[in-house]
C-alpha positions in Angstrom: 0.0 0.0 0.0 1.3 3.5 -0.8 2.5 5.7 2.0 -0.1 7.7 3.8 -0.7 11.2 2.5 -0.7 14.3 4.7 -4.4 14.4 4.2 -4.8 10.8 5.5 -2.7 11.6 8.5 -4.7 14.7 9.3 -8.0 12.7 8.9 -6.7 10.1 11.4 -5.6 12.8 13.8 -9.1 14.4 13.7 -10.6 10.9 14.2 -8.4 10.4 17.4 -9.4 13.9 18.7 -13.1 12.9 18.2 -12.5 9.8 20.3 -10.8 11.8 22.9 -13.8 14.2 23.1 -16.1 11.3 23.8 -13.8 10.0 26.6 -12.4 13.2 28.3 -9.6 12.7 30.9 -10.9 12.2 34.4 -9.4 11.4 37.8 -12.0 8.8 38.4 -12.0 7.0 35.1 -14.7 4.3 35.4 -15.3 3.4 31.7 -14.0 0.0 31.0 -13.5 -0.5 27.3 -11.1 -0.8 24.4 -11.3 1.3 21.2 -12.1 -0.9 18.2 -11.1 0.7 14.9 -12.9 -0.9 12.0 -11.8 0.0 8.5 -13.6 -0.8 5.2 -11.4 -1.5 2.2 -14.2 -0.6 -0.2 -15.7 2.6 1.2 -12.6 3.8 3.0 -14.7 4.3 6.1 -13.0 4.2 9.5 -15.2 3.7 12.5 -14.5 3.5 16.2 -16.5 1.4 18.6 -16.4 0.6 22.3 -16.6 -3.0 23.6 -20.4 -3.0 23.5 -20.3 -2.1 19.7 -21.5 1.4 20.3 -20.2 3.7 17.7 -17.9 6.4 19.0 -17.1 8.2 15.8 -16.5 7.7 12.0 -14.8 9.3 9.1 -13.9 8.4 5.5 -10.2 8.2 4.5 -10.3 9.1 0.8 -6.9 7.5 0.2 -8.4 4.1 1.3 -11.6 4.2 -0.9 -11.6 1.2 -3.3 -8.1 0.3 -2.3 -7.6 -3.3 -3.6 -4.1 -3.8 -2.3 -3.5 -7.3 -0.8 -1.6 -5.7 2.0 -4.3 -3.1 2.7 -4.7 -3.9 6.4 -0.9 -4.1 6.9 -0.6 -0.6 5.5 -3.5 0.7 7.5 -2.0 -0.9 10.7 1.4 0.8 10.1 -0.3 4.2 9.3 -2.5 4.0 12.4 0.4 2.9 14.7 2.6 5.8 13.5 -0.2 8.3 14.0 -1.1 6.9 17.5 2.6 7.0 18.4 2.9 10.6 17.3 -0.3 11.4 19.2 0.5 9.3 22.2 -0.2 12.1 24.7 -3.8 12.1 23.4 -4.1 8.3 23.1 -2.8 7.9 26.7 -5.2 10.5 28.2 -8.6 9.0 27.5 -11.0 8.9 30.4 -10.9 5.1 30.2 -9.7 2.7 33.0 -6.2 1.6 32.1 -5.0 -0.6 30.5 -7.0 -0.1 27.4 -6.1 -0.8 23.7 -6.7 0.5 20.3 -7.6 -2.6 18.2 -7.7 -2.7 14.4 -10.5 -4.8 13.0 -11.6 -5.7 9.5 -15.2 -5.3 8.1 -16.1 -8.6 9.6 -15.2 -7.4 13.1 -12.2 -9.8 13.1 -9.2 -8.6 15.1 -6.4 -7.7 12.7 -3.9 -6.1 15.1 -3.4 -4.5 18.5 -2.3 -1.0 17.5 -1.6 0.6 20.9 -1.9 -0.3 24.5 -2.2 2.5 27.1 -1.2 1.6 30.6 0.1 3.9 33.4 3.7 2.7 33.3 3.8 0.7 30.1 3.0 1.8 26.6 3.3 -0.8 23.9 2.8 0.3 20.3 1.7 -2.3 17.8 2.9 -5.5 19.5 1.1 -8.0 21.6 1.7 -7.5 25.3 3.0 -11.1 25.8 5.0 -11.4 22.5 8.4 -12.9 23.1 7.6 -13.9 26.7 8.1 -17.6 26.0 11.6 -17.1 24.6 12.5 -14.7 27.5 11.4 -17.3 30.0 13.3 -20.0 28.3 16.5 -18.0 28.3 16.0 -17.1 32.0 15.4 -20.8 32.9 18.4 -21.9 30.9 20.6 -19.4 32.8 19.0 -20.3 36.1 19.4 -24.1 35.7 22.7 -24.0 33.7 
């Protein structure tokens, strides 16, 4: 997929700001949810939902309309991760109980990727929280038992 245009980046930033407006920062965050970002390859529509499938916001990313690239979701994932990373102060300050995630889904509501995890001390961008844990534990055990 071609590199995101400046217009695409601006549209995603506005999308994130709309999400932040729905979940303003609070000292007593009580909302328990993740943000599910659903992208349509045909319409270019990007929608955000909470865990209960309530729509938070939507927009159309013109660059993604009728994009037939086989690696469409990989490109969307990279673009969203880069924008979330650049806007991490905003992504981290939602009035949602931490940890919470931004999750990319396809049109069939299937999980494509975990884009961003916001936690008080840990921020993981684009990788599974437990990725590599098995190999880390194996190395630790080998050193311990060796």
